[in-house]
C-alpha positions in Angstrom: 94.3 128.5 99.4 93.0 132.0 99.0 90.1 133.5 100.9 87.6 132.7 98.1 88.6 129.0 98.1 88.3 128.8 101.9 84.9 130.4 101.7 83.8 127.9 99.0 85.1 125.0 101.1 83.3 126.2 104.2 80.0 126.5 102.2 80.5 123.0 100.7 81.2 121.5 104.1 78.0 123.1 105.4 76.0 121.8 102.6 77.3 118.3 103.1 76.7 118.5 106.8 73.2 119.8 106.2 72.5 116.8 103.9 73.8 114.5 106.6 71.4 116.2 109.1 68.5 115.6 106.8 69.5 112.0 106.3 69.6 111.5 110.0 66.2 113.0 110.4 64.7 110.9 107.5 66.2 107.7 108.9 65.0 108.4 112.4 61.5 108.9 111.0 61.6 105.6 109.1 62.9 103.8 112.2 59.9 105.2 114.2 57.3 104.5 111.5 56.8 108.2 110.7 56.6 109.6 107.2 59.5 112.1 107.0 57.8 114.2 104.3 54.5 114.5 106.2 56.2 115.5 109.5 58.4 118.0 107.6 55.2 119.5 106.0 53.6 119.8 109.5 56.7 121.7 110.7 56.9 123.9 107.6 53.5 124.1 106.0 54.3 127.1 103.9 57.4 125.6 102.3 57.3 123.9 98.9 58.7 120.4 98.4 62.1 120.0 100.0 64.4 118.5 97.3 67.1 117.7 99.7 64.7 115.6 101.8 63.6 113.8 98.7 67.3 113.1 97.8 67.9 111.9 101.4 64.9 109.5 101.2 66.7 107.7 98.4 69.6 107.0 100.8 67.6 105.7 103.7 67.4 102.0 104.5 64.6 99.9 106.0 64.0 100.0 109.7 65.4 96.5 109.9 68.7 97.5 108.2 69.2 100.7 110.1 71.2 101.3 113.3 69.2 102.9 116.0 69.2 106.7 116.0 68.7 108.1 119.5 65.9 110.6 119.9 68.3 113.1 121.5 70.7 112.8 118.6 68.1 113.7 116.0 66.9 116.6 118.1 70.4 117.9 118.7 71.3 117.7 115.0 68.1 119.5 113.9 68.7 122.3 116.5 72.3 122.6 115.5 71.1 123.6 112.0 68.4 125.9 113.3 65.5 123.6 112.4 63.7 124.4 115.6 60.2 123.9 114.1 61.1 120.5 112.8 62.8 119.6 116.2 59.6 120.6 117.9 57.6 118.4 115.6 60.0 115.5 116.3 59.7 116.1 120.0 55.8 115.9 119.7 56.2 112.5 118.0 58.6 111.3 120.8 56.1 112.4 123.4 53.2 110.6 121.5 55.3 107.4 121.4 56.2 107.6 125.1 52.5 108.0 126.0 51.6 104.9 124.0 54.3 102.8 125.8 
């Protein structure tokens, strides 16, 4: 593998990991009765539609079919990819839920 191929592989891996992060976020939202698109727009109001999120929504399953996704897991994954605004929005939803319990 030459340097260019290695760089392309790293970029491809990052894109795949980013898609997985968005899928984890979207499934966590569904599991917690939150609209992923609405929460995303609250975190990033100036952004246009996120096509990767739309694609991830097609891969989500119903709350009943899904494994539980721990709150800390989704927060960690979002922060790992620098989505601090979205992690903050998720944290607000977690705190809202905890107050209702």
